[in-house]
N, C-alpha and C positions, 0 to 999 in steps of 0.2 A: 200911639196913644197921647192923647192930651195930658198936658202936666197937671191938669185939674182932676182928671180921673183918678180915683184912689186916695186923693188928698182931701182933707177937710179943714176948712177955714174956722170951723166952730171949735170953741173951747168948752162948749157944754158937756156936762158927765153924760155917760152912756145912757142912763135912765131917762134923760131928758131929749134924747134922740129919737130919730123915726127912720127905719128902714123900709123902703118900699121895693117889692118885687113887681116887676112888670113882666108878665108872660101870657100864656094862653092854655087853655085845657089841652091835655093829652101831649104835653111837651116834656119829654123825658129829662131835659136839661134843666127845665122849671122845677121839676120835683127835686132834682139833686141840689138846686140852688135854695129851694125852700128849705130842705133839711139842714142845710149849713147855716142859713139864716135863723131858723127857729132855734137850733142849738146855741148859737152866739147870743141872740136876743134873749132867751130865757135865762142864761147865765149873767147877762149884764143888766137885765131889766129894761131893755130896749124896746119900743114900740114897733110893731111890725104891721104893714098893709100891703094888701095886694092889689093890683090893677090888671085887667084883662083887656089886651089889645083887641080882642074881637067884640068888645062892647064899647070901645073909644076910637073913632076915626083918627083923631089927632095922635093919640098914642101909636096906632097902627102905621100911620105914615112915617112917624119919627123913628120907631124901634123895630118894625117887622122883621128886618134882617139880623138883629142883634139880640132877640130874645133868648133866654131871659136877661133882663136888664135890671141892675139894683142901683137905687138911688139911696143916698144917705142924707137926710134933711133936704130932699128936693133936688140935689145935685148928683149927676151920673157918678157912681162909683165905680161899677164894672159892668161887663156884659159876658155871655156865654157861660163861663165858669166862675164860680165864687170861691176865692181862696179864704179859709176861715182865718188865718193870721192876719191877712191884709184887712179883712173886714174888722176884726178886733182892733187893729191898729187905727183905722178909720173913725172907729167909735170912740177912740181915746182910752181903750184898755190896755 
């Protein structure tokens, strides 16, 4: 794992951060990741966005073997499984 994955260089508070879930429809791991992200984001006031790899060729080429992929402020945080505590820490909580 890259030393940058899971670490955030930003010192912004959680409510100024954005978590992006990259996945695709029908992906059970994406559904599990979404549940964790929504829980943490709602508690911290963090913005959440989703991107569908089936609608974006660049995302598909980059991430198709790793989905779900989670980005924090555009930097890759995690893939496959999302750990709630790691996500909280990455968001500065």
